KOLMIBA-459835 format. One record per residue: residue in three letters; y, z, x of N, C-alpha, C, O in turn. Coordinates in steps of 0.1 Angstrom, whole numbers, padded with zeros to 4 digits, always signed. Layout:
<rs>
ALAYZXYZXYZXYZX...
</rs>
This chain:
<rs>
MET-0124-0060+0225-0138-0063+0219-0141-0052+0209-0145-0041+0214PRO-0141-0055+0197-0133-0064+0190-0121-0058+0183-0120-0045+0183ARG-0112-0065+0177-0102-0060+0168-0107-0061+0154-0111-0072+0150LEU-0106-0051+0146-0111-0051+0132-0099-0048+0123-0090-0040+0126ALA-0100-0054+0111-0091-0051+0100-0098-0045+0089-0109-0049+0085LEU-0092-0034+0083-0098-0028+0071-0090-0030+0059-0077-0031+0060LEU-0096-0032+0048-0089-0033+0035-0092-0019+0028-0103-0016+0025LEU-0081-0012+0026-0083+0002+0022-0076+0005+0008-0066-0001+0005GLU-0083+0013+0000-0077+0018-0012-0077+0033-0013-0086+0039-0007TYR-0068+0039-0020-0068+0053-0021-0059+0058-0033-0050+0051-0037VAL-0063+0070-0038-0055+0076-0048-0046+0086-0041-0051+0095-0034GLY-0033+0085-0042-0024+0093-0034-0021+0107-0039-0013+0114-0033SER-0027+0111-0050-0023+0124-0057-0024+0136-0048-0015+0144-0048ASP-0035+0137-0040-0037+0148-0031-0034+0145-0016-0038+0153-0008LEU-0027+0134-0014-0024+0130+0000-0009+0131+0002+0000+0128-0007HIS-0005+0134+0014+0009+0135+0018+0014+0122+0025+0020+0122+0035GLY+0010+0111+0018+0014+0098+0023+0003+0092+0032-0007+0097+0034SER+0007+0080+0037-0003+0072+0045-0003+0076+0060-0013+0076+0066GLN+0009+0079+0065+0011+0081+0080+0008+0095+0084+0010+0105+0077TYR+0004+0096+0097+0000+0109+0103+0012+0119+0102+0023+0116+0105GLN+0008+0131+0098+0018+0142+0098+0010+0155+0102-0001+0157+0098VAL+0016+0163+0110+0010+0175+0115+0008+0185+0104+0017+0188+0096GLY-0004+0190+0102-0007+0201+0093-0009+0198+0079-0012+0207+0071VAL-0009+0185+0075-0011+0181+0061-0021+0170+0061-0023+0163+0071ARG-0027+0168+0050-0037+0157+0048-0030+0144+0045-0022+0143+0035THR-0033+0133+0053-0027+0120+0050-0039+0110+0052-0050+0113+0056VAL-0036+0098+0047-0046+0087+0048-0050+0084+0062-0062+0083+0066GLN-0040+0083+0071-0043+0080+0085-0051+0091+0092-0060+0088+0099CYS-0048+0104+0089-0055+0115+0094-0070+0114+0091-0079+0115+0099ASP-0073+0112+0078-0086+0111+0073-0094+0099+0078-0105+0100+0082LEU-0087+0087+0079-0094+0075+0084-0097+0076+0098-0108+0073+0103GLU-0087+0081+0106-0090+0082+0121-0101+0092+0124-0108+0091+0133SER-0101+0103+0116-0112+0113+0117-0125+0107+0114-0135+0110+0121ALA-0126+0099+0104-0139+0092+0100-0143+0082+0111-0155+0082+0115LEU-0133+0074+0116-0137+0065+0127-0141+0072+0139-0150+0067+0146SER-0134+0083+0143-0138+0090+0155-0152+0096+0153-0159+0097+0163ALA-0155+0101+0141-0168+0106+0139-0179+0096+0141-0190+0098+0146TYR-0176+0083+0136-0186+0073+0137-0188+0068+0151-0199+0066+0156PHE-0176+0065+0158-0177+0060+0172-0178+0071+0182-0181+0068+0194ARG-0177+0084+0178-0178+0095+0187-0168+0094+0199-0172+0097+0210ARG-0156+0090+0195-0145+0090+0205-0132+0089+0197-0132+0085+0185PRO-0121+0093+0203-0108+0092+0195-0105+0078+0192-0106+0069+0200MET-0100+0076+0179-0097+0062+0175-0083+0062+0169-0079+0072+0162LYS-0075+0052+0171-0062+0050+0166-0061+0038+0157-0067+0028+0160THR-0053+0039+0147-0051+0029+0137-0037+0025+0135-0028+0032+0138ILE-0035+0012+0131-0021+0007+0127-0022+0003+0113-0030-0006+0109PHE-0012+0008+0105-0012+0005+0090-0001-0006+0088+0008-0008+0096CYS-0004-0014+0078+0006-0025+0075+0019-0019+0070+0030-0026+0072GLY+0019-0007+0065+0032-0001+0060+0029+0013+0055+0018+0017+0053ARG+0040+0020+0053+0039+0034+0049+0040+0035+0034+0047+0028+0028THR+0031+0044+0029+0033+0048+0015+0036+0063+0015+0030+0071+0023ASP+0044+0067+0005+0048+0081+0005+0038+0090-0002+0028+0085-0008ALA+0040+0103-0002+0031+0112-0008+0031+0109-0023+0041+0107-0030GLY+0018+0109-0028+0016+0106-0042+0015+0091-0046+0010+0088-0057VAL+0018+0082-0037+0017+0068-0040+0003+0063-0037-0003+0068-0027HIS-0002+0054-0045-0016+0049-0044-0016+0035-0037-0005+0029-0034ALA-0027+0031-0033-0029+0018-0027-0042+0011-0031-0052+0018-0032GLN-0041-0001-0035-0053-0009-0038-0056-0019-0026-0067-0023-0024GLY-0046-0023-0018-0048-0032-0008-0040-0029+0005-0034-0038+0011GLN-0041-0017+0009-0035-0013+0022-0044-0019+0034-0056-0019+0033VAL-0037-0025+0044-0044-0031+0055-0042-0024+0067-0030-0020+0070VAL-0052-0021+0075-0052-0014+0087-0060-0021+0098-0070-0028+0095HIS-0055-0020+0110-0063-0026+0121-0065-0016+0132-0057-0006+0134PHE-0076-0018+0140-0079-0009+0151-0087-0017+0161-0094-0027+0157ASP-0088-0012+0173-0096-0019+0184-0108-0010+0188-0107+0002+0188VAL-0119-0017+0190-0131-0010+0195-0132-0014+0210-0134-0026+0213GLU-0132-0004+0219-0133-0008+0233-0148-0010+0238-0157-0004+0231GLU-0150-0017+0248-0163-0019+0254-0170-0006+0257-0182-0005+0255ASP-0162+0003+0263-0169+0016+0267-0173+0025+0256-0177+0036+0258ALA-0171+0020+0243-0176+0028+0232-0191+0027+0232-0197+0034+0223ALA-0197+0019+0240-0211+0018+0241-0218+0030+0247-0230+0032+0246THR-0210+0039+0253-0216+0051+0259-0208+0063+0255-0196+0062+0251VAL-0215+0075+0255-0208+0087+0252-0211+0096+0264-0222+0099+0268ASP-0200+0102+0270-0201+0110+0282-0209+0103+0293-0217+0109+0300GLU-0206+0089+0294-0212+0081+0304-0227+0080+0303-0234+0076+0313GLN-0233+0084+0292-0247+0083+0290-0250+0073+0279-0244+0073+0269PRO-0260+0064+0281-0263+0054+0271-0268+0061+0258-0275+0071+0259LEU-0265+0056+0247-0269+0061+0234-0284+0058+0232-0289+0049+0237LYS-0291+0067+0224-0304+0064+0221-0306+0052+0212-0296+0048+0206ASP-0318+0046+0212-0320+0034+0204-0316+0036+0189-0310+0028+0183SER-0319+0048+0184-0316+0051+0170-0301+0053+0168-0296+0054+0156GLU-0293+0055+0179-0279+0057+0178-0272+0046+0185-0261+0048+0191GLN-0277+0034+0184-0271+0022+0191-0256+0021+0187-0253+0021+0176SER-0248+0019+0197-0233+0018+0195-0230+0006+0187-0237-0004+0186PHE-0218+0007+0181-0213-0004+0173-0211-0017+0181-0215-0027+0177VAL-0206-0015+0193-0203-0027+0201-0216-0034+0205-0217-0047+0204GLN-0227-0027+0208-0239-0033+0212-0246-0040+0200-0250-0052+0201SER-0246-0034+0188-0252-0040+0177-0243-0051+0171-0248-0061+0165PHE-0230-0050+0173-0221-0060+0168-0224-0073+0174-0223-0084+0168LYS-0227-0073+0187-0230-0085+0194-0242-0092+0189-0244-0104+0190GLN-0251-0085+0183-0264-0090+0178-0262-0096+0164-0267-0107+0161ASP-0255-0089+0155-0254-0093+0141-0241-0087+0135-0241-0076+0129ALA-0230-0094+0137-0217-0089+0133-0216-0086+0118-0211-0075+0114GLU-0221-0095+0110-0219-0094+0096-0226-0082+0090-0221-0074+0083ILE-0239-0079+0095-0246-0068+0090-0240-0055+0095-0239-0045+0088ASP-0235-0055+0108-0230-0043+0113-0217-0039+0107-0214-0027+0106LEU-0209-0049+0103-0196-0046+0096-0199-0039+0083-0192-0030+0078TRP-0210-0044+0076-0214-0038+0063-0218-0024+0066-0215-0015+0058ARG-0226-0021+0076-0230-0008+0080-0218+0001+0083-0218+0013+0079LEU-0209-0004+0090-0197+0004+0093-0189+0008+0081-0185+0019+0079CYS-0187-0002+0072-0180+0001+0059-0188+0011+0051-0181+0021+0046TRP-0201+0010+0050-0209+0019+0043-0208+0033+0049-0207+0043+0042ALA-0209+0034+0062-0208+0047+0069-0195+0054+0067-0194+0066+0065LEU-0184+0046+0068-0171+0052+0067-0169+0058+0053-0163+0068+0051ASN-0174+0050+0043-0172+0055+0029-0181+0067+0027-0178+0075+0017GLY-0191+0069+0035-0200+0081+0034-0193+0093+0040-0195+0105+0036ILE-0184+0091+0050-0177+0102+0056-0164+0105+0049-0161+0117+0048LEU-0157+0095+0044-0144+0098+0038-0145+0105+0024-0156+0104+0018ARG-0135+0112+0020-0135+0118+0007-0134+0108-0003-0130+0096-0001SER-0137+0111-0016-0139+0101-0026-0125+0095-0030-0126+0084-0037ASP-0114+0100-0027-0101+0094-0030-0096+0084-0020-0085+0078-0022ILE-0104+0081-0010-0101+0070+0000-0114+0062+0001-0125+0067+0003ALA-0112+0049+0001-0124+0040+0002-0120+0028+0010-0110+0022+0009VAL-0130+0024+0019-0128+0011+0026-0135+0000+0018-0147+0001+0015ARG-0127-0010+0014-0133-0020+0006-0139-0031+0014-0150-0037+0010LYS-0133-0035+0025-0138-0046+0034-0134-0043+0048-0125-0036+0051ILE-0142-0049+0057-0139-0049+0071-0142-0063+0077-0152-0069+0074GLU-0132-0068+0085-0134-0081+0091-0129-0081+0106-0121-0073+0109VAL-0135-0090+0114-0131-0092+0127-0118-0101+0127-0118-0111+0119VAL-0108-0097+0134-0096-0105+0135-0092-0109+0149-0097-0102+0158PRO-0085-0119+0151-0080-0123+0165-0072-0112+0171-0066-0104+0164ASP-0071-0112+0184-0063-0102+0192-0048-0103+0188-0041-0093+0190ASP-0043-0114+0183-0029-0115+0180-0026-0110+0166-0014-0110+0161PHE-0036-0106+0158-0034-0101+0145-0028-0086+0146-0033-0078+0154HIS-0018-0084+0138-0012-0070+0137-0010-0067+0123-0003-0074+0116ALA-0016-0056+0118-0015-0052+0104-0001-0052+0098+0002-0056+0087ARG+0008-0047+0107+0022-0046+0102+0030-0059+0105+0037-0065+0096PHE+0030-0063+0118+0040-0073+0122+0036-0088+0118+0045-0096+0118THR+0023-0090+0116+0020-0104+0111+0019-0105+0096+0017-0116+0091ALA+0022-0095+0089+0023-0096+0074+0035-0104+0070+0046-0102+0076THR+0033-0113+0060+0044-0121+0055+0050-0116+0043+0062-0118+0040SER+0042-0108+0035+0048-0102+0023+0039-0091+0018+0027-0090+0021ARG+0045-0082+0010+0037-0071+0004+0041-0071-0011+0052-0075-0015GLN+0031-0067-0019+0033-0067-0034+0030-0053-0039+0019-0047-0036TYR+0039-0048-0047+0037-0034-0054+0037-0036-0069+0042-0046-0074VAL+0031-0027-0075+0031-0026-0090+0034-0011-0094+0028-0002-0089TYR+0044-0010-0103+0048+0003-0108+0044+0004-0123+0048-0005-0131ARG+0036+0014-0127+0030+0014-0140+0037+0025-0148+0039+0036-0143ILE+0040+0022-0161+0047+0031-0170+0039+0031-0183+0034+0021-0188LEU+0038+0043-0188+0033+0045-0202+0044+0048-0211+0049+0059-0211ASN+0048+0038-0219+0059+0040-0229+0053+0043-0243+0050+0034-0251SER+0050+0055-0245+0042+0059-0257+0048+0072-0262+0054+0080-0255ALA+0045+0075-0275+0050+0087-0281+0043+0099-0276+0048+0110-0276GLN+0030+0097-0272+0022+0108-0267+0016+0105-0253+0014+0093-0250ARG+0014+0115-0245+0009+0113-0232-0006+0109-0232-0012+0111-0242SER-0011+0105-0220-0025+0101-0219-0031+0109-0208-0026+0109-0197SER-0043+0115-0210-0050+0122-0200-0056+0112-0190-0058+0115-0178LEU-0060+0100-0195-0067+0090-0186-0057+0083-0177-0061+0079-0166LEU-0044+0082-0181-0035+0074-0173-0025+0083-0166-0016+0078-0159LYS-0026+0096-0166-0016+0105-0161-0014+0104-0146-0004+0107-0141ASP-0025+0100-0139-0024+0100-0124-0018+0087-0118-0014+0087-0107ASN-0016+0077-0126-0011+0064-0121-0001+0057-0130+0003+0046-0128HIS+0003+0064-0141+0014+0059-0150+0025+0069-0151+0022+0081-0153TYR+0037+0065-0151+0049+0074-0154+0050+0074-0169+0053+0064-0175PHE+0049+0086-0175+0050+0088-0189+0065+0088-0194+0072+0096-0190MET+0068+0078-0202+0082+0077-0208+0081+0077-0223+0078+0067-0229PRO+0084+0088-0230+0082+0089-0244+0093+0083-0253+0092+0083-0265HIS+0104+0079-0246+0115+0073-0254+0114+0058-0254+0110+0052-0244LYS+0118+0052-0265+0117+0037-0267+0126+0030-0256+0137+0034-0254LEU+0120+0020-0250+0127+0012-0240+0130-0002-0245+0122-0008-0253ASP+0141-0008-0242+0145-0021-0245+0138-0031-0234+0144-0033-0224LEU+0127-0036-0237+0119-0043-0227+0126-0057-0224+0125-0061-0213LYS+0132-0063-0234+0139-0075-0231+0151-0074-0221+0153-0082-0212ALA+0158-0063-0223+0169-0060-0213+0164-0057-0199+0170-0061-0189MET+0152-0050-0198+0146-0047-0186+0141-0059-0179+0143-0061-0167GLN+0135-0068-0187+0129-0080-0181+0140-0090-0176+0139-0096-0166ALA+0151-0091-0184+0162-0099-0180+0169-0094-0167+0172-0101-0158ALA+0170-0080-0166+0176-0074-0154+0167-0076-0142+0173-0078-0131SER+0154-0076-0143+0145-0078-0132+0147-0092-0126+0144-0093-0114PHE+0151-0102-0133+0152-0115-0128+0163-0116-0117+0163-0125-0108ASP+0173-0107-0118+0184-0107-0108+0179-0103-0094+0186-0105-0085LEU+0167-0097-0093+0162-0093-0080+0156-0105-0072+0156-0104-0060ILE+0153-0116-0079+0147-0127-0072+0157-0133-0062+0169-0135-0065GLY+0152-0136-0050+0160-0142-0040+0163-0133-0028+0157-0122-0027THR+0171-0137-0019+0175-0129-0007+0187-0121-0010+0198-0127-0012HIS+0187-0107-0009+0198-0099-0012+0198-0087-0002+0188-0084+0004ASP+0210-0080-0002+0211-0068+0005+0208-0057-0005+0215-0055-0015PHE+0197-0049-0002+0193-0039-0011+0197-0025-0007+0190-0015-0009ALA+0209-0024+0000+0214-0011+0005+0216-0001-0007+0214+0011-0005SER+0220-0006-0019+0222+0002-0030+0209+0008-0036+0209+0017-0044PHE+0198+0002-0031+0184+0006-0036+0176+0013-0025+0164+0014-0026LYS+0183+0019-0015+0176+0025-0004+0178+0040-0006+0189+0045-0008GLY+0167+0047-0004+0167+0062-0004+0173+0067+0009+0174+0060+0019ALA+0176+0080+0009+0182+0086+0021+0171+0090+0031+0163+0099+0028ASN+0171+0083+0042+0163+0087+0053+0169+0081+0066+0179+0075+0066LYS+0162+0083+0077+0167+0079+0090+0163+0064+0094+0166+0060+0105GLU+0157+0058+0085+0152+0044+0087+0164+0035+0090+0174+0035+0082LYS+0163+0027+0101+0175+0018+0105+0171+0003+0104+0178-0005+0110THR+0161+0000+0097+0157-0014+0096+0167-0021+0086+0174-0015+0079THR+0167-0034+0087+0176-0042+0078+0173-0039+0063+0162-0037+0059THR+0184-0039+0056+0183-0037+0041+0183-0051+0034+0183-0051+0021VAL+0183-0062+0041+0182-0075+0035+0167-0078+0033+0159-0078+0042CYS+0164-0081+0020+0150-0084+0017+0150-0097+0008+0159-0100+0001SER+0139-0105+0010+0137-0117+0002+0126-0114-0009+0114-0113-0005VAL+0130-0113-0021+0121-0110-0032+0116-0123-0038+0124-0131-0043THR+0103-0125-0039+0097-0137-0045+0091-0135-0059+0088-0144-0066ARG+0089-0122-0062+0084-0119-0076+0090-0106-0081+0091-0096-0073ALA+0095-0106-0093+0100-0094-0099+0099-0096-0114+0107-0103-0120GLU+0089-0090-0120+0087-0092-0135+0081-0079-0141+0073-0072-0135LEU+0085-0077-0153+0080-0066-0161+0070-0071-0171+0074-0080-0179LEU+0058-0067-0171+0047-0071-0180+0044-0061-0190+0043-0049-0187ASN+0042-0065-0202+0038-0056-0213+0023-0058-0215+0019-0068-0221LYS+0015-0048-0211+0001-0049-0212-0005-0045-0225-0017-0045-0228GLY+0004-0040-0234-0001-0035-0247-0004-0020-0248-0006-0014-0237GLU-0003-0015-0260-0006+0000-0262+0004+0008-0253+0000+0019-0249GLY+0016+0003-0251+0026+0011-0244+0025+0010-0229+0033+0016-0222ARG+0015+0003-0223+0013+0002-0209+0022-0009-0203+0020-0021-0207LEU+0031-0006-0195+0040-0015-0188+0037-0016-0173+0034-0006-0167GLU+0039-0028-0167+0037-0029-0153+0049-0037-0147+0052-0048-0152PHE+0056-0031-0137+0066-0038-0130+0061-0043-0117+0057-0035-0108TRP+0060-0056-0115+0055-0062-0103+0066-0067-0094+0075-0074-0099ILE+0065-0065-0081+0075-0070-0072+0069-0073-0059+0061-0065-0053ALA+0072-0085-0053+0067-0089-0040+0079-0093-0031+0088-0099-0036ALA+0079-0090-0018+0089-0093-0009+0084-0093+0005+0074-0088+0008ASN+0092-0099+0014+0089-0100+0028+0091-0086+0034+0086-0084+0045HIS+0099-0078+0028+0103-0065+0034+0108-0056+0023+0114-0060+0013PHE+0105-0043+0025+0111-0033+0015+0118-0022+0023+0113-0018+0034VAL+0128-0017+0017+0135-0005+0023+0130+0008+0016+0123+0007+0006TYR+0133+0019+0022+0127+0032+0018+0130+0035+0003+0142+0035-0001ASN+0120+0037-0005+0121+0041-0019+0126+0029-0028+0130+0032-0039MET+0127+0017-0022+0133+0006-0029+0126+0003-0043+0133+0002-0053VAL+0113+0003-0044+0106-0001-0056+0108+0011-0066+0110+0008-0078ARG+0108+0023-0062+0109+0034-0071+0124+0035-0077+0126+0039-0088ILE+0134+0032-0068+0148+0032-0073+0150+0020-0082+0157+0022-0092ILE+0144+0008-0079+0146-0003-0088+0139+0001-0102+0145-0002-0112THR+0128+0007-0102+0121+0010-0114+0129+0021-0122+0131+0019-0134GLY+0134+0030-0115+0143+0040-0122+0155+0034-0128+0159+0038-0139THR+0161+0024-0121+0172+0017-0126+0169+0009-0139+0176+0009-0149LEU+0157+0002-0138+0153-0006-0150+0150+0003-0162+0153+0000-0173ILE+0145+0015-0159+0142+0024-0171+0155+0029-0177+0156+0030-0189GLU+0165+0031-0169+0178+0036-0174+0185+0024-0182+0192+0027-0192ILE+0183+0012-0177+0188+0000-0185+0180-0001-0198+0186-0003-0209GLY+0167+0002-0198+0159+0001-0210+0163+0012-0220+0161+0010-0232LEU+0167+0024-0215+0172+0035-0223+0186+0033-0228+0191+0041-0237GLY+0193+0023-0223+0207+0021-0227+0217+0029-0219+0228+0030-0223LYS+0212+0036-0209+0221+0044-0201+0229+0037-0191+0239+0041-0186ARG+0224+0025-0188+0232+0016-0178+0233+0002-0184+0225-0002-0192ALA+0243-0005-0180+0245-0019-0185+0235-0028-0180+0229-0026-0169PRO+0232-0039-0187+0222-0049-0183+0225-0056-0170+0215-0060-0163ASP+0237-0056-0166+0241-0063-0153+0241-0053-0141+0246-0056-0131THR+0236-0041-0143+0236-0031-0133+0230-0035-0120+0236-0033-0109ILE+0219-0042-0121+0212-0046-0108+0220-0057-0101+0221-0057-0089ALA+0225-0067-0109+0233-0077-0102+0246-0071-0095+0249-0075-0084VAL+0252-0062-0102+0264-0055-0096+0260-0047-0084+0267-0048-0073ALA+0249-0040-0084+0245-0031-0073+0241-0040-0061+0243-0036-0050LEU+0235-0052-0063+0231-0061-0052+0244-0066-0045+0243-0071-0033SER+0255-0066-0052+0267-0072-0045+0275-0061-0038+0285-0064-0031LYS+0270-0049-0038+0277-0038-0031+0267-0029-0024+0255-0032-0024SER+0271-0020-0016+0263-0010-0009+0266+0004-0014+0272+0011-0006ASP+0262+0007-0026+0266+0020-0032+0254+0025-0040+0251+0020-0051ARG+0248+0035-0035+0236+0041-0041+0239+0047-0055+0231+0048-0064SER+0252+0051-0057+0256+0057-0070+0255+0046-0082+0256+0050-0093LEU+0254+0034-0078+0254+0023-0088+0240+0021-0094+0238+0014-0104THR+0230+0027-0088+0216+0025-0093+0211+0038-0098+0216+0049-0097GLY+0199+0037-0105+0193+0048-0112+0186+0058-0104+0185+0057-0091LYS+0180+0068-0110+0172+0078-0103+0159+0072-0097+0155+0062-0102THR+0154+0079-0087+0142+0074-0081+0130+0078-0090+0128+0090-0092ALA+0122+0068-0094+0111+0071-0103+0100+0079-0095+0099+0077-0082PRO+0092+0087-0101+0082+0095-0094+0072+0086-0087+0069+0075-0091PRO+0066+0092-0076+0057+0084-0068+0044+0080-0074+0038+0069-0071PHE+0038+0088-0084+0025+0085-0088+0023+0073-0097+0012+0068-0099GLY+0034+0067-0101+0033+0054-0109+0032+0042-0100+0030+0031-0105LEU+0034+0044-0087+0035+0032-0077+0022+0030-0070+0015+0039-0066THR+0018+0017-0069+0006+0013-0061+0010+0001-0052+0015-0009-0057LEU+0006+0002-0040+0006-0009-0031-0005-0018-0034-0017-0015-0032HIS-0002-0030-0040-0013-0038-0046-0019-0047-0035-0032-0047-0034SER-0011-0054-0027-0017-0063-0018-0007-0067-0007+0005-0065-0008VAL-0013-0072+0004-0005-0077+0016-0009-0091+0019-0021-0093+0020LYS+0000-0100+0022-0003-0113+0026-0001-0116+0041+0008-0110+0047TYR-0009-0124+0046-0009-0128+0060-0009-0143+0061-0014-0150+0051PRO-0006-0149+0072-0007-0164+0074-0021-0168+0071-0031-0162+0074GLU-0022-0180+0064-0035-0185+0059-0045-0187+0070-0057-0186+0067HIS-0041-0189+0082-0051-0192+0093-0060-0180+0096-0071-0181+0102TYR-0055-0168+0092-0064-0156+0094-0075-0155+0084-0085-0149+0087LYS-0073-0162+0072-0084-0162+0062-0089-0147+0059-0101-0145+0059LEU-0079-0138+0058-0083-0124+0057-0088-0120+0043-0081-0123+0033PHE-0099-0113+0043-0105-0107+0031-0107-0117+0020-0104-0114+0008GLU-0112-0129+0023-0115-0139+0013-0127-0133+0005-0136-0127+0010GLU-0126-0137-0008-0137-0131-0017-0150-0138-0014-0151-0150-0012THR-0161-0129-0014-0174-0134-0012-0183-0129-0023-0182-0117-0026PRO-0192-0137-0029-0200-0132-0040-0211-0122-0035-0215-0122-0023LEU-0215-0113-0044-0226-0104-0040-0239-0112-0039-0241-0121-0047SER-0247-0108-0030-0260-0115-0028-0270-0109-0037-0282-0114-0037
</rs>
């Protein structure tokens, strides 16, 4: 009573990733600290997925449970002015969710923000019920750097062959083994992923966006794909590099890992019956 889902965004520049780590600042550390301050009890959260140090998020999804005994602190009822979330939630869930969102944003530092909060069924799991995730990697392909885009665009001052990069990205569509695009870590999940979107968009004025959506991603997959596409665009690798790499399990066939600050977790999809985070107009 109840399970809640948060839609979270953050700028990863000063964060050591999303997941808890001892002695450093992470998104999970800050969020659980804010929740614990609000509910005045230890709170635990589950993230839809991990983002590395320096990576941003626009649509990270998190869930957590609020227990019935959150209505008391040290076995003493809260004062009327400090009415617990569970008690007030029973009276007016919509208003109290707005208050919780507002309160958390007041506690959190400015580089992390809660965009929405919703009640979800007990069978909802931020990670395991997700059906796909979508990332965008942003590149500034310009002769000069930009002070406004430096925190979320990878600056590439050399001319890129966009047609070659766009053509190569189409080879990613479908179900493939992405072992050649996996960074070195101890992760032992499957390297087979089903990609439903992979396209390079030219937004003008040198701003490029590589969008990719899949049911599953392996460690550093998007950044290695982006690094490979950039090397194809620079003429350092053949246009069929991605197709060849997908047919083998050889990391040496793919490009360098692009830096983290160009990457953003854009959104996460769940089965339609959850109706999660549907847009509602401002009143």
